[in-house]
Each structure stands twice: as structure tokens, then as C-alpha cells.
C-alpha positions in Angstrom: 40.7 -101.2 63.0 41.8 -100.0 66.4 45.1 -101.3 67.8 44.8 -104.0 70.5 45.3 -103.3 74.2 44.1 -99.7 73.8 47.6 -98.6 72.7 47.6 -94.9 71.9 50.0 -92.5 70.2 51.9 -89.9 72.0 50.1 -86.6 71.4 53.1 -85.2 69.5 53.2 -88.2 67.1 49.4 -88.0 66.5 49.7 -84.3 65.6 52.8 -84.9 63.4 51.0 -87.7 61.5 47.9 -85.6 61.0 50.0 -82.6 59.8 52.1 -84.7 57.5 49.0 -86.4 56.1 47.4 -83.0 55.3 50.6 -81.7 53.8 50.9 -84.7 51.5 47.2 -84.4 50.6 47.6 -80.7 49.6 50.7 -81.6 47.5 48.7 -84.4 45.9 51.0 -87.1 47.2 48.0 -89.3 47.8 49.8 -92.6 48.5 51.9 -91.0 51.2 48.9 -89.1 52.6 46.7 -92.2 52.9 49.4 -94.0 54.7 49.4 -91.3 57.4 45.6 -91.2 57.7 45.4 -95.0 58.0 48.0 -95.1 60.7 45.8 -92.6 62.7 42.7 -94.6 62.0 44.3 -97.8 63.2 44.9 -96.1 66.6 41.3 -95.1 66.8 41.5 -91.5 65.8 38.4 -90.7 63.7 38.2 -87.0 63.5 36.3 -85.7 60.4 39.5 -84.3 58.8 41.2 -87.7 59.1 38.2 -89.6 57.7 37.6 -87.2 54.8 41.4 -87.1 54.1 41.5 -90.9 53.6 38.3 -90.7 51.6 39.7 -88.1 49.2 42.9 -90.1 48.8 40.9 -93.3 47.9 39.0 -91.3 45.3 42.1 -89.7 43.8 43.9 -93.1 43.7 41.1 -94.6 41.7 40.1 -97.0 44.5 36.5 -96.2 43.8 34.8 -99.2 45.4 36.6 -98.6 48.7 35.8 -95.0 48.6 32.1 -95.6 48.0 32.0 -98.2 50.7 33.6 -95.8 53.2 31.4 -92.9 52.2 28.3 -95.0 52.6 29.4 -96.1 56.1 30.0 -92.5 57.1 26.6 -91.4 55.7 24.9 -94.2 57.6 26.3 -92.9 60.9 24.1 -89.8 60.5 26.4 -87.8 62.8 27.0 -84.0 62.9 29.3 -84.2 59.9 26.7 -85.9 57.7 26.5 -83.1 55.2 30.2 -82.9 54.7 30.3 -86.6 54.0 27.3 -86.3 51.7 29.1 -83.6 49.7 32.1 -86.0 49.2 29.8 -88.9 48.3 28.0 -86.8 45.7 31.3 -85.7 44.2 32.4 -89.4 44.0 29.2 -90.3 42.2 29.6 -87.4 39.8 33.2 -88.3 39.0 32.1 -91.9 38.2 29.5 -90.6 35.8 26.6 -91.8 37.9 24.6 -88.6 37.3 21.1 -90.1 37.7 22.1 -91.3 41.2 23.3 -87.8 42.1 19.9 -86.3 41.1 17.9 -89.0 42.9 20.0 -88.8 46.1 19.6 -85.1 46.3 15.8 -85.4 45.7 15.7 -87.7 48.7 17.9 -85.5 50.8 15.8 -82.4 50.0 12.6 -84.2 51.0 13.9 -84.9 54.6 16.7 -82.5 55.3 16.9 -78.7 55.8 20.1 -77.9 54.0 21.9 -74.6 54.9 21.6 -72.0 52.2 25.3 -71.9 51.0 25.5 -75.6 50.8 22.0 -75.8 49.2 23.2 -73.5 46.4 26.2 -75.8 45.8 23.9 -78.9 45.8 21.4 -77.2 43.5 24.2 -76.5 41.0 25.5 -80.1 41.2 22.0 -81.5 40.7 21.4 -79.2 37.7 24.6 -80.2 36.0 24.1 -83.9 36.8 20.6 -83.8 35.4 21.9 -82.3 32.1 24.8 -84.8 32.0 22.4 -87.7 32.6 20.1 -86.5 29.7 23.1 -86.1 27.4 24.5 -89.5 28.3 21.1 -91.1 27.9 20.6 -89.5 24.4 24.1 -90.5 23.3 23.4 -94.1 24.4 20.0 -94.1 22.5 21.7 -92.6 19.4 24.3 -95.3 19.4 21.7 -98.1 20.0 19.5 -96.9 17.1 22.5 -96.6 14.9 23.3 -100.2 15.7 19.6 -101.1 15.2 19.6 -99.7 11.7 22.7 -101.7 10.9 21.1 -104.9 12.3 18.1 -104.1 10.0 20.3 -103.9 7.0 21.9 -107.2 8.0 18.5 -108.7 8.6 19.5 -109.8 12.1 16.2 -109.7 13.9 17.5 -111.2 17.2 20.1 -108.3 17.5 17.4 -105.8 16.6 15.2 -107.1 19.4 18.1 -107.0 22.0 19.0 -103.4 21.0 15.4 -102.2 21.3 15.1 -103.8 24.7 18.1 -101.7 25.8 16.2 -98.6 24.7 13.1 -99.1 26.8 14.3 -96.8 29.6 15.6 -94.2 27.2 13.9 -91.2 25.6 12.2 -92.2 22.4 11.3 -88.7 21.2 14.3 -88.1 18.8 13.7 -91.5 17.2 9.9 -91.6 17.0 9.7 -91.1 13.3 12.1 -94.0 12.6 10.1 -96.2 15.0 6.8 -95.3 13.4 8.3 -96.2 10.0 9.5 -99.5 11.3 6.0 -100.3 12.7 4.6 -99.8 9.2 7.3 -101.8 7.4 5.8 -104.9 5.9 9.2 -106.6 6.0 9.7 -105.8 9.7 9.9 -108.7 12.1 6.7 -108.9 14.2 8.6 -109.8 17.4 10.8 -106.7 17.0 7.8 -104.6 16.1 6.3 -105.6 19.5 9.5 -104.5 21.3 9.3 -101.2 19.5 5.7 -100.7 20.4 6.4 -101.5 24.0 9.1 -98.9 24.0 6.5 -96.3 22.9 4.1 -97.6 25.6 6.7 -97.3 28.3 7.5 -93.8 27.2 3.7 -93.0 27.3 3.5 -91.6 23.7 0.3 -89.7 23.5 -0.4 -89.6 19.7 -1.7 -92.4 17.5 0.7 -94.7 15.7 -0.2 -97.3 13.1 1.3 -100.7 13.0 1.2 -103.1 10.0 1.8 -106.6 11.1 1.2 -110.0 9.4 -1.2 -108.4 6.8 -3.2 -106.6 9.5 -3.2 -102.9 10.2 -4.2 -101.2 13.4 -3.8 -97.7 14.8 -3.3 -97.3 18.5 -2.3 -94.7 21.1 0.7 -96.2 23.0 -0.2 -94.3 26.2 -3.6 -96.1 26.3 -2.0 -99.6 25.9 -0.7 -102.0 28.5 2.4 -104.1 28.0 1.9 -107.6 26.5 1.7 -109.4 29.9 -1.1 -107.0 31.1 -2.8 -106.6 27.7 -6.5 -107.1 27.1 -5.7 -110.0 24.9 -3.9 -111.8 27.7 -6.6 -111.1 30.2 -9.3 -112.2 27.8 -7.7 -115.7 27.3 -6.6 -116.1 31.0 -10.2 -115.7 32.3 -10.9 -119.0 30.5 -8.1 -120.7 32.3 -8.6 -119.6 35.9 -9.8 -123.1 37.0 -6.7 -124.7 35.4 -4.5 -122.4 37.5 -6.0 -123.9 40.7 -6.3 -127.5 39.5 -2.9 -128.0 37.7 -0.4 -125.2 38.4 2.4 -126.8 36.4 0.2 -127.2 33.3 -1.0 -123.6 33.8 2.6 -122.3 33.9 3.3 -123.9 30.6 0.1 -122.6 29.1 0.9 -119.1 30.3 4.3 -119.2 28.6 2.8 -120.4 25.3 0.1 -117.7 25.6 2.6 -114.9 26.3 4.8 -115.8 23.3 1.7 -116.1 21.1 0.4 -112.7 22.2 3.8 -111.1 21.9 3.9 -112.0 18.2 0.3 -110.8 17.7 0.5 -107.6 19.8 -1.3 -105.2 19.6 -3.9 -107.2 17.7 -6.3 -108.8 20.2 -8.3 -112.0 19.7 -12.1 -111.7 19.6 -14.1 -113.2 22.5 -14.8 -116.3 20.4 -11.2 -116.7 19.4 -10.1 -116.2 23.1 -12.1 -119.3 24.1 -10.7 -121.4 21.2 -7.2 -120.1 21.9 -7.5 -121.1 25.6 -8.6 -124.6 24.6 -5.8 -124.9 22.0 -3.2 -123.8 24.5 -4.3 -126.3 27.1 -4.4 -129.1 24.6 -1.0 -128.3 23.2 0.6 -127.9 26.7 -1.1 -131.1 27.8 0.4 -133.0 24.8 3.9 -131.7 25.8 3.3 -133.0 29.3 1.6 -136.2 28.1 -1.7 -135.4 29.8 -5.0 -136.7 28.4 -7.6 -134.1 27.5 -11.4 -134.7 27.3 -12.9 -135.3 23.8 -14.7 -132.4 22.1 -17.0 -132.1 19.1 -15.5 -132.5 15.6 -16.2 -128.9 14.7 -14.4 -127.6 17.9 -11.6 -130.1 17.4 -10.9 -128.6 14.0 -10.9 -125.1 15.3 -8.5 -126.1 18.1 -6.2 -127.9 15.7 -6.0 -124.9 13.4 -5.3 -122.6 16.4 -2.6 -125.0 17.7 -0.8 -124.8 14.4 -0.7 -121.0 14.7 0.5 -121.2 18.3 3.3 -123.5 17.3 4.3 -121.2 14.4 4.2 -118.1 16.6 6.2 -119.7 19.4 8.9 -120.7 16.9 9.0 -117.1 15.6 9.2 -115.7 19.1 12.0 -118.1 20.2 14.0 -117.4 17.1 14.2 -113.7 18.0 13.6 -113.0 21.6 15.7 -114.0 24.5 14.0 -115.9 27.4 
């Protein structure tokens, strides 16, 4: 902040503080250097060398949050020294191991800025190294998560397996595809965890067929061609029978939707037939209505039996889902 009453330093004192700050910075006496720079800033002197001097001191002193806040403010000003501040900001992100942010920020800058050739070469090298570091970091993370996943399997801890696979969804599945394919075929695998594994393959757009064995059913699918559970054909098939309910009773519909999602998550990628979709919609509405103590119209005895059987399956699957997955 500037000193009140427009107090200014004598020119000689301003020069001396700046020279001393730079000398301390060169000698890596960052605490002493930042004191000089901050005195100058308090009196309103904001030359680039003073600003960058303080910024470098913050970085070297490990005051990373302050350094990032300051560098973002300097970048936002978009003044003639923008590229100098950008270089320091990128260096800060790199030092903090935020390699993906370095790559993304440079992509954005390249799209809108004409970077001078010498600086462009430096930025290109930084982006190349950052991209490699991000890939290595991501793979190390995935390797550790899969190692922990295998241990959770041996411990028969399905809830932990599910949480670990959820953390993998943004990571490259390629080195672990064979293990994941084997898990999808494992008769003893938890169906909820199998869905999490399959959704990982879907998000990574795996192009080749994989076979899943789940609850005595076997199906081969191409993950790239599938939607995630909430957008799956199975969900859409049932929801089309419930569109009036959404308008007439939104609260009941919300509960029905949650029950349907949990049911489909356990079944995925197995989809109900058109006939089963209609029965499932009725069973979901009847079950949700019973939870909310809402009366439902009577149906024929044959349909009532089908609905009752489906309700039992919904309850079973919901319990299975809630035992494993975190809401």
C-alpha cells in the first residue's frame, strides 16, 4: 500500500534501497531483500524490477500462496511487462509441480499472443518438459492407485476398491487395461466396482471390445461406444416412462431417479428390455411412493406380481450400491 499524504522518499534513499535489495537478492539473502522491496512498494514505487524482485523473494522463501496471488495480479494488469511476469508465473507453477497448468496456460497464451522468438523457444522447452513431467506424475499416481486397488481386492474391501478406481478416472488406463479386463471377467468381483472400472474405460474412450461377467450374465461391449450410467440407454429407456411424474410430482421423481440410478449402476452395462423398462418404472414409482407414504392406483394382479418382484430386486441392488459407493 502507498504511504499516506503522498510522502515520497528522497531520490538517493530510493536508489539506495533498490540497489541494496538487488544486492541481497543476488546474494540469496531473500528475507533482507524482500524488506527493501516492500519498503519501496509502500512508497508507491512499482517499477518492474521491484515487483519481480519481491515476487522472486516470495517464491524462494516458500510463500507460494502470496507469490501466486501477486503474479496473478501482475498478469491481470496486462501491461508492457506482461511476458516477464508470465515467465515468472510459469516458473512458480513448475516449481510447485503443477505441470498440467503450465501446459494449459501456454496453450491459451499461444492462441492469443504473438510471443517473440527467443522467449517462444524458452516457453516451448518449458511446455515440453512440463508435459513429460505431467505424464510421468500421472502414471506414478495411477500405478500407486492400482497397487492399492490390488491390495484392497485381496482384503475384499469393495468400498475401498470403488474409491480407488474413482480416483483413476482422469488417469491413463492403458498400462492397466489387462488387469481391468481380468477384473471385469472375475465372477467374484463386486458388480458396483466393476461398473466403476467400466466407466473408467468409457472415459478413456477405449476402442476395442471388452467382456464383462456380472451377476451370471456376460456381455461384450466397446467402451468408446457406451455412455456413462446416468446417460445410458437403460436410464433413458426407463425415464421416458416417467416424464409425466417429473412434471406432476418433482419430489417423488427425484427419489425415483436416485433409486433408478443406483439400480442401473449395479446392472451396468446390462440394459433392461422395453417390457422390463415399463415394469421397472412402475416398481420404482411404487417403492418411492411407499417411502413417502403416497397412495398408488391399483393394478391387475399379474402386473402387481411383476412389480413386487422388481421392487425386491431394486431394494437388493440399492443396498448393494450403498454398501460400496459413496454418495
